[in-house]
N, CA, C and O atoms as a DFTB+ gen file, in Angstrom:
236 C
 N C O
     1  1      81.464      98.017     111.276
     2  2      81.788      98.950     111.097
     3  2      82.404      99.620     111.828
     4  3      82.112      99.477     113.015
     5  1      83.668     100.782     111.442
     6  2      83.675     101.472     112.639
     7  2      84.272     102.994     111.857
     8  3      84.278     103.253     110.654
     9  1      84.644     103.659     112.758
    10  2      85.393     105.159     112.628
    11  2      86.418     105.333     113.224
    12  3      86.558     104.821     114.335
    13  1      87.220     105.949     112.763
    14  2      88.582     106.469     113.479
    15  2      88.758     107.860     113.501
    16  3      88.399     108.548     112.546
    17  1      89.334     108.389     114.611
    18  2      89.581     109.789     114.647
    19  2      91.150     109.803     114.439
    20  3      91.895     108.902     114.826
    21  1      91.563     110.987     113.754
    22  2      92.933     111.277     113.921
    23  2      93.313     112.595     114.654
    24  3      92.657     113.636     114.615
    25  1      94.467     112.390     115.323
    26  2      94.871     113.614     115.957
    27  2      95.906     114.593     115.488
    28  3      97.126     114.636     115.649
    29  1      94.893     115.510     114.743
    30  2      96.089     116.414     113.904
    31  2      97.487     116.953     114.670
    32  3      98.563     117.296     114.180
    33  1      97.036     116.887     116.077
    34  2      98.772     117.359     116.730
    35  2      99.720     116.988     116.120
    36  3     100.625     117.599     115.551
    37  1      99.368     115.354     116.322
    38  2     100.494     114.466     116.388
    39  2     100.590     113.857     114.642
    40  3     101.561     113.211     114.249
    41  1      99.610     114.147     113.907
    42  2      99.967     113.535     112.494
    43  2     101.034     114.043     111.852
    44  3     101.239     115.231     112.104
    45  1     101.741     113.555     111.141
    46  2     102.954     114.240     110.492
    47  2     102.524     114.548     108.828
    48  3     103.085     115.366     108.099
    49  1     101.279     113.582     108.429
    50  2     101.224     113.624     107.323
    51  2     101.919     112.617     106.251
    52  3     101.998     112.947     105.068
    53  1     102.306     111.648     106.619
    54  2     103.287     110.901     105.816
    55  2     102.227     109.897     104.730
    56  3     102.701     109.248     103.797
    57  1     101.073     109.920     104.990
    58  2     100.082     109.309     104.062
    59  2     100.175     107.674     103.927
    60  3      99.780     106.920     103.038
    61  1     100.700     107.486     104.885
    62  2     100.372     105.588     105.270
    63  2      98.930     105.373     105.358
    64  3      98.438     104.600     104.536
    65  1      98.208     105.906     106.182
    66  2      96.872     105.611     106.039
    67  2      95.861     106.011     105.135
    68  3      94.711     105.580     105.223
    69  1      96.282     106.924     104.153
    70  2      95.461     107.301     103.408
    71  2      95.904     106.014     102.028
    72  3      95.171     105.281     101.364
    73  1      97.122     106.166     102.033
    74  2      97.610     105.356     101.012
    75  2      96.841     103.678     101.062
    76  3      96.382     103.076     100.091
    77  1      96.881     103.269     102.295
    78  2      96.712     102.227     102.624
    79  2      94.894     101.716     102.348
    80  3      94.365     100.743     101.809
    81  1      94.332     103.066     103.103
    82  2      93.099     102.886     103.145
    83  2      92.242     104.155     103.033
    84  3      91.581     104.782     103.861
    85  1      92.474     104.311     101.770
    86  2      91.656     105.653     101.214
    87  2      89.861     105.694     101.492
    88  3      89.111     106.621     101.798
    89  1      89.683     104.606     101.290
    90  2      88.088     104.118     101.706
    91  2      87.599     104.990     103.334
    92  3      86.456     105.399     103.537
    93  1      88.191     105.058     103.848
    94  2      88.481     105.648     105.169
    95  2      89.119     107.228     105.591
    96  3      88.821     108.009     106.495
    97  1      89.884     107.273     104.756
    98  2      91.062     108.360     105.108
    99  2      91.411     109.398     103.622
   100  3      91.362     109.115     102.425
   101  1      91.698     110.429     104.204
   102  2      91.870     111.110     103.106
   103  2      92.840     112.514     103.484
   104  3      92.854     112.778     104.686
   105  1      93.432     113.190     102.826
   106  2      94.300     114.544     103.271
   107  2      93.449     115.767     103.502
   108  3      92.638     116.045     102.619
   109  1      93.529     116.579     104.630
   110  2      93.073     118.097     104.517
   111  2      93.716     119.086     103.947
   112  3      94.770     119.143     103.314
   113  1      92.900     119.884     104.274
   114  2      93.643     120.977     103.155
   115  2      95.286     121.706     103.967
   116  3      96.116     122.472     103.477
   117  1      95.236     121.155     105.134
   118  2      97.110     121.211     105.587
   119  2      97.789     120.208     105.634
   120  3      98.606     120.113     106.551
   121  1      97.671     119.230     104.734
   122  2      98.133     117.875     104.172
   123  2      98.141     117.379     105.411
   124  3      99.143     116.667     105.469
   125  1      97.631     117.362     106.341
   126  2      97.258     115.930     107.318
   127  2      96.262     114.954     107.034
   128  3      95.419     115.141     106.157
   129  1      96.307     114.059     107.635
   130  2      95.142     112.823     107.171
   131  2      93.814     113.082     108.441
   132  3      93.811     113.278     109.656
   133  1      92.802     112.955     107.402
   134  2      91.514     112.962     108.367
   135  2      90.426     111.750     108.315
   136  3      89.828     111.370     107.309
   137  1      90.341     111.364     109.301
   138  2      89.158     110.171     108.835
   139  2      87.549     110.595     108.419
   140  3      86.813     111.278     109.130
   141  1      87.204     110.031     107.122
   142  2      86.280     110.796     106.855
   143  2      84.910     109.813     106.519
   144  3      83.834     110.289     106.155
   145  1      85.100     108.720     106.666
   146  2      83.985     107.353     106.402
   147  2      84.437     106.274     107.654
   148  3      85.506     106.118     108.243
   149  1      83.034     105.571     107.781
   150  2      83.352     104.707     108.417
   151  2      83.729     103.069     107.616
   152  3      83.211     102.969     106.504
   153  1      84.362     102.124     107.969
   154  2      85.255     101.401     107.178
   155  2      84.934     100.295     107.986
   156  3      84.278     100.517     109.004
   157  1      85.442      98.587     107.592
   158  2      85.208      97.470     107.962
   159  2      86.321      97.738     109.407
   160  3      87.116      98.676     109.452
   161  1      86.180      96.851     110.352
   162  2      86.332      96.812     111.348
   163  2      88.446      96.435     111.422
   164  3      89.167      96.981     112.257
   165  1      88.868      95.630     110.559
   166  2      89.849      95.491     110.008
   167  2      90.655      96.623     109.859
   168  3      91.699      96.877     110.460
   169  1      89.993      97.381     108.878
   170  2      90.379      98.508     108.229
   171  2      91.224      99.461     109.407
   172  3      92.435      99.620     109.559
   173  1      90.046     100.021     110.170
   174  2      90.522     100.924     110.973
   175  2      91.639     100.160     111.868
   176  3      92.773     100.633     111.939
   177  1      91.347      99.161     112.439
   178  2      92.482      98.426     113.466
   179  2      93.854      98.478     112.724
   180  3      94.915      98.804     113.256
   181  1      93.690      98.118     111.452
   182  2      95.178      98.219     110.601
   183  2      95.713      99.697     110.977
   184  3      96.756      99.831     111.618
   185  1      95.206     100.423     110.691
   186  2      95.440     102.165     110.336
   187  2      95.731     102.461     112.027
   188  3      96.892     102.853     112.145
   189  1      95.068     102.395     113.276
   190  2      95.380     102.420     114.219
   191  2      97.249     101.760     114.761
   192  3      98.206     102.278     115.337
   193  1      96.930     100.296     114.118
   194  2      98.486      99.710     114.663
   195  2      99.731     100.129     113.922
   196  3     100.911     100.065     114.267
   197  1      99.077     100.646     112.640
   198  2     100.449     100.995     111.733
   199  2     100.999     102.643     111.503
   200  3     101.945     103.097     110.859
   201  1     100.045     103.223     112.261
   202  2     100.502     104.963     112.187
   203  2     101.688     104.867     112.947
   204  3     101.812     104.288     114.026
   205  1     102.707     105.585     112.192
   206  2     104.205     105.519     112.561
   207  2     104.185     106.708     113.946
   208  3     105.135     106.796     114.723
   209  1     103.324     107.290     114.022
   210  2     103.205     108.310     115.354
   211  2     102.428     108.258     116.226
   212  3     102.577     109.124     117.088
   213  1     101.162     107.168     116.438
   214  2     100.074     107.068     117.134
   215  2      99.224     108.334     116.940
   216  3      98.663     108.730     117.962
   217  1      99.038     108.998     115.885
   218  2      98.053     109.851     115.708
   219  2      96.563     109.111     115.205
   220  3      95.725     109.935     114.839
   221  1      96.221     107.955     115.156
   222  2      94.877     107.529     115.021
   223  2      94.518     106.527     116.282
   224  3      95.235     105.888     117.052
   225  1      93.067     106.678     116.150
   226  2      92.582     105.960     117.383
   227  2      91.025     105.423     116.732
   228  3      90.516     105.810     115.680
   229  1      90.650     104.751     117.385
   230  2      88.909     104.205     116.955
   231  2      87.851     105.452     117.958
   232  3      87.720     105.577     119.175
   233  1      87.362     106.067     117.023
   234  2      86.375     106.921     117.749
   235  2      85.375     106.425     118.280
   236  3      84.571     107.143     118.875
C-alpha cells in the first residue's frame, strides 16, 4: 500500500485521478484533487503516470 501527494499549485482539477481512483483521491473545497487514503501500489503508480500536469507523486 502506498499514499500519494498532490501538489495543489500544479493541480488543474481535471478529475482524472478522482474519477479513476476514487479510493485514494477526492476533490477538496477549492476543486483540486487531494490524496486522502492509501491504495494499492498499482493505483498510485497509475495516478502518478497519468496526471496530465504531473501534480501527483508518491508520498
